[in-house]
Biopython code that builds the backbone (N, CA, C, O; Angstrom):
import numpy as np
from Bio.PDB.StructureBuilder import StructureBuilder

atoms = [
    (1, "MET", "N", (-17.150, -34.083, 0.508)),
    (1, "MET", "CA", (-16.099, -34.277, -0.467)),
    (1, "MET", "C", (-14.764, -33.956, 0.211)),
    (1, "MET", "O", (-14.653, -32.972, 0.943)),
    (2, "HIS", "N", (-13.781, -34.769, -0.031)),
    (2, "HIS", "CA", (-12.448, -34.601, 0.556)),
    (2, "HIS", "C", (-11.815, -33.305, 0.044)),
    (2, "HIS", "O", (-12.032, -32.909, -1.101)),
    (3, "THR", "N", (-11.041, -32.658, 0.893)),
    (3, "THR", "CA", (-10.418, -31.373, 0.572)),
    (3, "THR", "C", (-9.573, -31.441, -0.696)),
    (3, "THR", "O", (-9.606, -30.519, -1.511)),
    (4, "VAL", "N", (-8.818, -32.522, -0.870)),
    (4, "VAL", "CA", (-7.943, -32.646, -2.043)),
    (4, "VAL", "C", (-8.770, -32.723, -3.321)),
    (4, "VAL", "O", (-8.390, -32.148, -4.341)),
    (5, "VAL", "N", (-9.884, -33.421, -3.275)),
    (5, "VAL", "CA", (-10.766, -33.522, -4.443)),
    (5, "VAL", "C", (-11.401, -32.163, -4.727)),
    (5, "VAL", "O", (-11.486, -31.741, -5.880)),
    (6, "LEU", "N", (-11.838, -31.492, -3.690)),
    (6, "LEU", "CA", (-12.425, -30.161, -3.838)),
    (6, "LEU", "C", (-11.394, -29.178, -4.406)),
    (6, "LEU", "O", (-11.731, -28.339, -5.241)),
    (7, "LEU", "N", (-10.149, -29.281, -3.958)),
    (7, "LEU", "CA", (-9.070, -28.448, -4.482)),
    (7, "LEU", "C", (-8.874, -28.708, -5.969)),
    (7, "LEU", "O", (-8.695, -27.766, -6.741)),
    (8, "ALA", "N", (-8.906, -29.966, -6.381)),
    (8, "ALA", "CA", (-8.750, -30.302, -7.802)),
    (8, "ALA", "C", (-9.867, -29.679, -8.630)),
    (8, "ALA", "O", (-9.619, -29.166, -9.721)),
    (9, "HIS", "N", (-11.100, -29.719, -8.115)),
    (9, "HIS", "CA", (-12.230, -29.099, -8.823)),
    (9, "HIS", "C", (-12.047, -27.577, -8.897)),
    (9, "HIS", "O", (-12.335, -26.961, -9.923)),
    (10, "ALA", "N", (-11.570, -26.983, -7.808)),
    (10, "ALA", "CA", (-11.367, -25.528, -7.791)),
    (10, "ALA", "C", (-10.271, -25.123, -8.777)),
    (10, "ALA", "O", (-10.402, -24.113, -9.468)),
    (11, "LEU", "N", (-9.202, -25.897, -8.847)),
    (11, "LEU", "CA", (-8.129, -25.603, -9.800)),
    (11, "LEU", "C", (-8.618, -25.751, -11.236)),
    (11, "LEU", "O", (-8.239, -24.972, -12.111)),
    (12, "ASN", "N", (-9.459, -26.752, -11.473)),
    (12, "ASN", "CA", (-10.046, -26.934, -12.802)),
    (12, "ASN", "C", (-10.897, -25.730, -13.178)),
    (12, "ASN", "O", (-10.855, -25.263, -14.316)),
    (13, "LEU", "N", (-11.662, -25.235, -12.227)),
    (13, "LEU", "CA", (-12.495, -24.058, -12.476)),
    (13, "LEU", "C", (-11.626, -22.836, -12.769)),
    (13, "LEU", "O", (-11.949, -22.041, -13.651)),
    (14, "ALA", "N", (-10.537, -22.686, -12.040)),
    (14, "ALA", "CA", (-9.620, -21.572, -12.295)),
    (14, "ALA", "C", (-9.077, -21.647, -13.722)),
    (14, "ALA", "O", (-8.971, -20.628, -14.404)),
    (15, "GLU", "N", (-8.738, -22.839, -14.163)),
    (15, "GLU", "CA", (-8.261, -23.001, -15.536)),
    (15, "GLU", "C", (-9.349, -22.653, -16.541)),
    (15, "GLU", "O", (-9.063, -22.084, -17.594)),
    (16, "ARG", "N", (-10.592, -22.990, -16.223)),
    (16, "ARG", "CA", (-11.702, -22.631, -17.110)),
    (16, "ARG", "C", (-11.883, -21.122, -17.197)),
    (16, "ARG", "O", (-12.395, -20.618, -18.196)),
    (17, "PHE", "N", (-11.468, -20.398, -16.164)),
    (17, "PHE", "CA", (-11.517, -18.940, -16.180)),
    (17, "PHE", "C", (-10.272, -18.338, -16.836)),
    (17, "PHE", "O", (-10.130, -17.117, -16.891)),
    (18, "GLY", "N", (-9.383, -19.179, -17.325)),
    (18, "GLY", "CA", (-8.225, -18.701, -18.060)),
    (18, "GLY", "C", (-6.950, -18.573, -17.264)),
    (18, "GLY", "O", (-5.962, -18.037, -17.766)),
    (19, "TYR", "N", (-6.946, -19.055, -16.027)),
    (19, "TYR", "CA", (-5.729, -18.998, -15.222)),
    (19, "TYR", "C", (-4.752, -20.089, -15.651)),
    (19, "TYR", "O", (-5.150, -21.223, -15.920)),
    (20, "VAL", "N", (-3.488, -19.738, -15.711)),
    (20, "VAL", "CA", (-2.420, -20.721, -15.843)),
    (20, "VAL", "C", (-2.014, -21.057, -14.418)),
    (20, "VAL", "O", (-1.543, -20.190, -13.682)),
    (21, "VAL", "N", (-2.194, -22.310, -14.029)),
    (21, "VAL", "CA", (-1.919, -22.723, -12.654)),
    (21, "VAL", "C", (-0.473, -23.198, -12.546)),
    (21, "VAL", "O", (-0.028, -24.066, -13.297)),
    (22, "ARG", "N", (0.240, -22.614, -11.606)),
    (22, "ARG", "CA", (1.630, -22.995, -11.341)),
    (22, "ARG", "C", (1.700, -23.503, -9.907)),
    (22, "ARG", "O", (1.446, -22.759, -8.961)),
    (23, "GLN", "N", (2.044, -24.763, -9.759)),
    (23, "GLN", "CA", (2.197, -25.350, -8.434)),
    (23, "GLN", "C", (3.683, -25.449, -8.143)),
    (23, "GLN", "O", (4.403, -26.223, -8.773)),
    (24, "GLU", "N", (4.134, -24.650, -7.176)),
    (24, "GLU", "CA", (5.557, -24.563, -6.874)),
    (24, "GLU", "C", (5.774, -24.506, -5.365)),
    (24, "GLU", "O", (4.878, -24.136, -4.607)),
    (25, "TRP", "N", (6.966, -24.875, -4.952)),
    (25, "TRP", "CA", (7.350, -24.787, -3.549)),
    (25, "TRP", "C", (7.773, -23.346, -3.290)),
    (25, "TRP", "O", (8.838, -22.919, -3.736)),
    (26, "LEU", "N", (6.944, -22.597, -2.570)),
    (26, "LEU", "CA", (7.216, -21.190, -2.284)),
    (26, "LEU", "C", (7.606, -20.984, -0.822)),
    (26, "LEU", "O", (7.683, -19.853, -0.343)),
    (27, "ASP", "N", (7.851, -22.085, -0.125)),
    (27, "ASP", "CA", (8.349, -22.068, 1.256)),
    (27, "ASP", "C", (7.454, -21.278, 2.206)),
    (27, "ASP", "O", (7.940, -20.611, 3.119)),
    (28, "GLY", "N", (6.136, -21.359, 1.982)),
    (28, "GLY", "CA", (5.201, -20.699, 2.880)),
    (28, "GLY", "C", (5.068, -19.207, 2.664)),
    (28, "GLY", "O", (4.478, -18.511, 3.492)),
    (29, "ASN", "N", (5.606, -18.706, 1.566)),
    (29, "ASN", "CA", (5.580, -17.272, 1.308)),
    (29, "ASN", "C", (4.365, -16.821, 0.508)),
    (29, "ASN", "O", (4.325, -15.694, 0.015)),
    (30, "GLY", "N", (3.388, -17.691, 0.382)),
    (30, "GLY", "CA", (2.152, -17.238, -0.246)),
    (30, "GLY", "C", (1.832, -17.923, -1.539)),
    (30, "GLY", "O", (2.070, -19.119, -1.714)),
    (31, "GLY", "N", (1.301, -17.163, -2.420)),
    (31, "GLY", "CA", (0.767, -17.642, -3.679)),
    (31, "GLY", "C", (-0.459, -16.790, -3.951)),
    (31, "GLY", "O", (-0.682, -15.782, -3.280)),
    (32, "GLY", "N", (-1.232, -17.182, -4.907)),
    (32, "GLY", "CA", (-2.440, -16.439, -5.235)),
    (32, "GLY", "C", (-2.511, -16.113, -6.698)),
    (32, "GLY", "O", (-1.711, -16.598, -7.498)),
    (33, "GLY", "N", (-3.473, -15.289, -7.046)),
    (33, "GLY", "CA", (-3.705, -14.944, -8.435)),
    (33, "GLY", "C", (-3.153, -13.580, -8.785)),
    (33, "GLY", "O", (-3.093, -12.677, -7.950)),
    (34, "CYS", "N", (-2.749, -13.450, -10.043)),
    (34, "CYS", "CA", (-2.305, -12.164, -10.555)),
    (34, "CYS", "C", (-2.444, -12.164, -12.075)),
    (34, "CYS", "O", (-2.696, -13.198, -12.693)),
    (35, "GLU", "N", (-2.277, -11.002, -12.651)),
    (35, "GLU", "CA", (-2.279, -10.897, -14.104)),
    (35, "GLU", "C", (-0.957, -10.276, -14.521)),
    (35, "GLU", "O", (-0.542, -9.248, -13.987)),
    (36, "LEU", "N", (-0.301, -10.913, -15.481)),
    (36, "LEU", "CA", (1.001, -10.466, -15.942)),
    (36, "LEU", "C", (0.993, -10.465, -17.469)),
    (36, "LEU", "O", (0.852, -11.513, -18.099)),
    (37, "LYS", "N", (1.145, -9.291, -18.049)),
    (37, "LYS", "CA", (1.143, -9.143, -19.508)),
    (37, "LYS", "C", (-0.105, -9.753, -20.136)),
    (37, "LYS", "O", (-0.037, -10.411, -21.175)),
    (38, "GLY", "N", (-1.239, -9.524, -19.490)),
    (38, "GLY", "CA", (-2.506, -10.008, -20.010)),
    (38, "GLY", "C", (-2.806, -11.468, -19.743)),
    (38, "GLY", "O", (-3.843, -11.969, -20.178)),
    (39, "ARG", "N", (-1.925, -12.167, -19.036)),
    (39, "ARG", "CA", (-2.153, -13.582, -18.705)),
    (39, "ARG", "C", (-2.500, -13.703, -17.239)),
    (39, "ARG", "O", (-1.844, -13.107, -16.384)),
    (40, "LYS", "N", (-3.526, -14.470, -16.952)),
    (40, "LYS", "CA", (-3.900, -14.738, -15.570)),
    (40, "LYS", "C", (-3.041, -15.888, -15.055)),
    (40, "LYS", "O", (-2.947, -16.939, -15.689)),
    (41, "LEU", "N", (-2.418, -15.675, -13.898)),
    (41, "LEU", "CA", (-1.593, -16.702, -13.274)),
    (41, "LEU", "C", (-2.122, -16.998, -11.877)),
    (41, "LEU", "O", (-2.571, -16.100, -11.165)),
    (42, "LEU", "N", (-2.063, -18.251, -11.503)),
    (42, "LEU", "CA", (-2.457, -18.672, -10.163)),
    (42, "LEU", "C", (-1.317, -19.512, -9.605)),
    (42, "LEU", "O", (-1.053, -20.617, -10.080)),
    (43, "PHE", "N", (-0.647, -18.975, -8.592)),
    (43, "PHE", "CA", (0.469, -19.673, -7.968)),
    (43, "PHE", "C", (-0.029, -20.412, -6.732)),
    (43, "PHE", "O", (-0.662, -19.828, -5.852)),
    (44, "ILE", "N", (0.265, -21.694, -6.685)),
    (44, "ILE", "CA", (-0.107, -22.543, -5.560)),
    (44, "ILE", "C", (1.172, -22.909, -4.816)),
    (44, "ILE", "O", (2.093, -23.484, -5.397)),
    (45, "ASP", "N", (1.223, -22.575, -3.534)),
    (45, "ASP", "CA", (2.389, -22.873, -2.700)),
    (45, "ASP", "C", (2.255, -24.295, -2.165)),
    (45, "ASP", "O", (1.410, -24.568, -1.312)),
    (46, "LEU", "N", (3.090, -25.192, -2.668)),
    (46, "LEU", "CA", (3.006, -26.597, -2.266)),
    (46, "LEU", "C", (3.421, -26.841, -0.818)),
    (46, "LEU", "O", (3.206, -27.932, -0.291)),
    (47, "SER", "N", (4.012, -25.836, -0.171)),
    (47, "SER", "CA", (4.357, -26.019, 1.238)),
    (47, "SER", "C", (3.152, -25.792, 2.145)),
    (47, "SER", "O", (3.211, -26.088, 3.339)),
    (48, "MET", "N", (2.058, -25.269, 1.590)),
    (48, "MET", "CA", (0.830, -25.054, 2.357)),
    (48, "MET", "C", (0.009, -26.335, 2.385)),
    (48, "MET", "O", (0.142, -27.183, 1.502)),
    (49, "SER", "N", (-0.836, -26.476, 3.396)),
    (49, "SER", "CA", (-1.708, -27.645, 3.487)),
    (49, "SER", "C", (-2.757, -27.587, 2.377)),
    (49, "SER", "O", (-3.022, -26.511, 1.841)),
    (50, "PRO", "N", (-3.355, -28.718, 2.027)),
    (50, "PRO", "CA", (-4.414, -28.700, 1.016)),
    (50, "PRO", "C", (-5.556, -27.744, 1.366)),
    (50, "PRO", "O", (-6.113, -27.094, 0.481)),
    (51, "ASP", "N", (-5.909, -27.655, 2.652)),
    (51, "ASP", "CA", (-6.982, -26.734, 3.049)),
    (51, "ASP", "C", (-6.574, -25.282, 2.814)),
    (51, "ASP", "O", (-7.377, -24.479, 2.339)),
    (52, "GLU", "N", (-5.330, -24.945, 3.143)),
    (52, "GLU", "CA", (-4.849, -23.578, 2.910)),
    (52, "GLU", "C", (-4.807, -23.267, 1.414)),
    (52, "GLU", "O", (-5.165, -22.168, 0.992)),
    (53, "GLN", "N", (-4.370, -24.236, 0.622)),
    (53, "GLN", "CA", (-4.346, -24.057, -0.826)),
    (53, "GLN", "C", (-5.758, -23.838, -1.353)),
    (53, "GLN", "O", (-5.991, -22.956, -2.179)),
    (54, "LEU", "N", (-6.700, -24.647, -0.870)),
    (54, "LEU", "CA", (-8.090, -24.517, -1.291)),
    (54, "LEU", "C", (-8.640, -23.141, -0.952)),
    (54, "LEU", "O", (-9.294, -22.514, -1.786)),
    (55, "GLN", "N", (-8.385, -22.663, 0.256)),
    (55, "GLN", "CA", (-8.893, -21.352, 0.655)),
    (55, "GLN", "C", (-8.336, -20.243, -0.241)),
    (55, "GLN", "O", (-9.045, -19.297, -0.585)),
    (56, "MET", "N", (-7.065, -20.370, -0.614)),
    (56, "MET", "CA", (-6.455, -19.386, -1.491)),
    (56, "MET", "C", (-7.110, -19.397, -2.869)),
    (56, "MET", "O", (-7.399, -18.341, -3.431)),
    (57, "VAL", "N", (-7.345, -20.594, -3.411)),
    (57, "VAL", "CA", (-7.984, -20.703, -4.729)),
    (57, "VAL", "C", (-9.415, -20.173, -4.666)),
    (57, "VAL", "O", (-9.859, -19.481, -5.582)),
    (58, "LEU", "N", (-10.136, -20.489, -3.598)),
    (58, "LEU", "CA", (-11.505, -19.982, -3.450)),
    (58, "LEU", "C", (-11.524, -18.458, -3.411)),
    (58, "LEU", "O", (-12.412, -17.834, -3.991)),
    (59, "THR", "N", (-10.561, -17.864, -2.738)),
    (59, "THR", "CA", (-10.471, -16.405, -2.684)),
    (59, "THR", "C", (-10.304, -15.827, -4.085)),
    (59, "THR", "O", (-10.946, -14.836, -4.432)),
    (60, "VAL", "N", (-9.453, -16.439, -4.877)),
    (60, "VAL", "CA", (-9.240, -15.974, -6.257)),
    (60, "VAL", "C", (-10.522, -16.154, -7.069)),
    (60, "VAL", "O", (-10.922, -15.255, -7.808)),
    (61, "LEU", "N", (-11.157, -17.301, -6.933)),
    (61, "LEU", "CA", (-12.370, -17.576, -7.706)),
    (61, "LEU", "C", (-13.508, -16.625, -7.355)),
    (61, "LEU", "O", (-14.306, -16.261, -8.218)),
    (62, "ARG", "N", (-13.581, -16.225, -6.095)),
    (62, "ARG", "CA", (-14.635, -15.280, -5.696)),
    (62, "ARG", "C", (-14.487, -13.934, -6.386)),
    (62, "ARG", "O", (-15.454, -13.178, -6.483)),
    (63, "GLY", "N", (-13.304, -13.631, -6.861)),
    (63, "GLY", "CA", (-13.075, -12.388, -7.586)),
    (63, "GLY", "C", (-13.527, -12.440, -9.036)),
    (63, "GLY", "O", (-13.517, -11.424, -9.732)),
    (64, "GLU", "N", (-13.921, -13.614, -9.488)),
    (64, "GLU", "CA", (-14.399, -13.778, -10.863)),
    (64, "GLU", "C", (-15.891, -13.495, -10.913)),
    (64, "GLU", "O", (-16.668, -14.153, -10.220)),
    (65, "PRO", "N", (-16.305, -12.524, -11.724)),
    (65, "PRO", "CA", (-17.724, -12.158, -11.772)),
    (65, "PRO", "C", (-18.642, -13.299, -12.206)),
    (65, "PRO", "O", (-19.811, -13.333, -11.820)),
    (66, "ARG", "N", (-18.123, -14.233, -13.003)),
    (66, "ARG", "CA", (-18.964, -15.319, -13.511)),
    (66, "ARG", "C", (-18.813, -16.609, -12.700)),
    (66, "ARG", "O", (-19.218, -17.676, -13.162)),
    (67, "ALA", "N", (-18.248, -16.525, -11.523)),
    (67, "ALA", "CA", (-17.954, -17.727, -10.739)),
    (67, "ALA", "C", (-19.193, -18.562, -10.443)),
    (67, "ALA", "O", (-19.099, -19.788, -10.376)),
    (68, "GLY", "N", (-20.333, -17.941, -10.266)),
    (68, "GLY", "CA", (-21.549, -18.679, -9.959)),
    (68, "GLY", "C", (-22.304, -19.167, -11.176)),
    (68, "GLY", "O", (-23.307, -19.867, -11.041)),
    (69, "GLU", "N", (-21.838, -18.812, -12.365)),
    (69, "GLU", "CA", (-22.570, -19.156, -13.584)),
    (69, "GLU", "C", (-22.191, -20.506, -14.174)),
    (69, "GLU", "O", (-22.998, -21.117, -14.876)),
    (70, "LEU", "N", (-20.984, -20.983, -13.906)),
    (70, "LEU", "CA", (-20.529, -22.229, -14.503)),
    (70, "LEU", "C", (-20.968, -23.422, -13.669)),
    (70, "LEU", "O", (-21.129, -23.323, -12.453)),
    (71, "ALA", "N", (-21.157, -24.538, -14.336)),
    (71, "ALA", "CA", (-21.538, -25.765, -13.649)),
    (71, "ALA", "C", (-20.332, -26.299, -12.880)),
    (71, "ALA", "O", (-19.283, -26.577, -13.461)),
    (72, "VAL", "N", (-20.496, -26.434, -11.583)),
    (72, "VAL", "CA", (-19.445, -26.970, -10.718)),
    (72, "VAL", "C", (-20.096, -27.950, -9.745)),
    (72, "VAL", "O", (-21.307, -27.899, -9.535)),
    (73, "PRO", "N", (-19.301, -28.844, -9.150)),
    (73, "PRO", "CA", (-19.874, -29.742, -8.142)),
    (73, "PRO", "C", (-20.532, -28.938, -7.018)),
    (73, "PRO", "O", (-20.094, -27.841, -6.671)),
    (74, "LYS", "N", (-21.586, -29.516, -6.467)),
    (74, "LYS", "CA", (-22.366, -28.843, -5.417)),
    (74, "LYS", "C", (-21.487, -28.390, -4.253)),
    (74, "LYS", "O", (-21.664, -27.290, -3.728)),
    (75, "GLU", "N", (-20.546, -29.236, -3.853)),
    (75, "GLU", "CA", (-19.688, -28.909, -2.715)),
    (75, "GLU", "C", (-18.826, -27.681, -3.003)),
    (75, "GLU", "O", (-18.615, -26.850, -2.120)),
    (76, "LEU", "N", (-18.323, -27.562, -4.247)),
    (76, "LEU", "CA", (-17.519, -26.404, -4.605)),
    (76, "LEU", "C", (-18.386, -25.157, -4.640)),
    (76, "LEU", "O", (-17.965, -24.094, -4.183)),
    (77, "HIS", "N", (-19.587, -25.278, -5.176)),
    (77, "HIS", "CA", (-20.506, -24.141, -5.197)),
    (77, "HIS", "C", (-20.802, -23.670, -3.772)),
    (77, "HIS", "O", (-20.805, -22.470, -3.496)),
    (78, "CYS", "N", (-21.046, -24.610, -2.884)),
    (78, "CYS", "CA", (-21.326, -24.262, -1.482)),
    (78, "CYS", "C", (-20.114, -23.605, -0.833)),
    (78, "CYS", "O", (-20.270, -22.634, -0.093)),
    (79, "ALA", "N", (-18.914, -24.110, -1.092)),
    (79, "ALA", "CA", (-17.708, -23.525, -0.512)),
    (79, "ALA", "C", (-17.524, -22.090, -0.995)),
    (79, "ALA", "O", (-17.140, -21.222, -0.212)),
    (80, "LEU", "N", (-17.789, -21.834, -2.248)),
    (80, "LEU", "CA", (-17.685, -20.470, -2.772)),
    (80, "LEU", "C", (-18.707, -19.563, -2.121)),
    (80, "LEU", "O", (-18.384, -18.422, -1.789)),
    (81, "GLN", "N", (-19.937, -20.034, -1.925)),
    (81, "GLN", "CA", (-20.995, -19.232, -1.344)),
    (81, "GLN", "C", (-20.794, -18.999, 0.138)),
    (81, "GLN", "O", (-20.966, -17.877, 0.615)),
    (82, "LEU", "N", (-20.434, -20.032, 0.873)),
    (82, "LEU", "CA", (-20.268, -19.903, 2.327)),
    (82, "LEU", "C", (-19.203, -18.894, 2.671)),
    (82, "LEU", "O", (-19.406, -18.051, 3.546)),
    (83, "ARG", "N", (-18.085, -18.961, 2.007)),
    (83, "ARG", "CA", (-16.992, -18.047, 2.308)),
    (83, "ARG", "C", (-17.310, -16.628, 1.836)),
    (83, "ARG", "O", (-16.857, -15.652, 2.433)),
    (84, "LYS", "N", (-18.094, -16.521, 0.757)),
    (84, "LYS", "CA", (-18.432, -15.206, 0.225)),
    (84, "LYS", "C", (-19.261, -14.418, 1.222)),
    (84, "LYS", "O", (-19.062, -13.215, 1.387)),
    (85, "SER", "N", (-20.201, -15.102, 1.897)),
    (85, "SER", "CA", (-21.102, -14.403, 2.813)),
    (85, "SER", "C", (-20.503, -14.242, 4.208)),
    (85, "SER", "O", (-21.042, -13.505, 5.033)),
    (86, "ALA", "N", (-19.394, -14.925, 4.472)),
    (86, "ALA", "CA", (-18.790, -14.847, 5.804)),
    (86, "ALA", "C", (-18.036, -13.569, 6.018)),
    (86, "ALA", "O", (-17.472, -13.358, 7.092)),
]
sb = StructureBuilder()
sb.init_structure("model")
sb.init_model(0)
sb.init_chain("A")
sb.init_seg("    ")
for serial, (resi, resn, name, xyz) in enumerate(atoms, 1):
    if name == "N":
        sb.init_residue(resn, " ", resi, " ")
    sb.init_atom(name, np.array(xyz, "f"), 0.0, 1.0, " ", f" {name:<3s}", serial, name[0])
structure = sb.get_structure()
């Protein structure tokens, strides 16, 4: 599966976990997940490559205790598992 498609699936999963996804130009200064006033936010730095964005989203998703319980495409499930054990 192409990285951009996998990223779209990962962002969809983040939204299913209650994250508000914000895609903004952060000039390479990061992004990631946080909680602010009880709301989960996920900032995506558009200056990063799709692979870097995907890795950041996967890192956030691995912090979700129920990440392995929801139905996701096989490739996304494998990406979550491979990085978790690495």
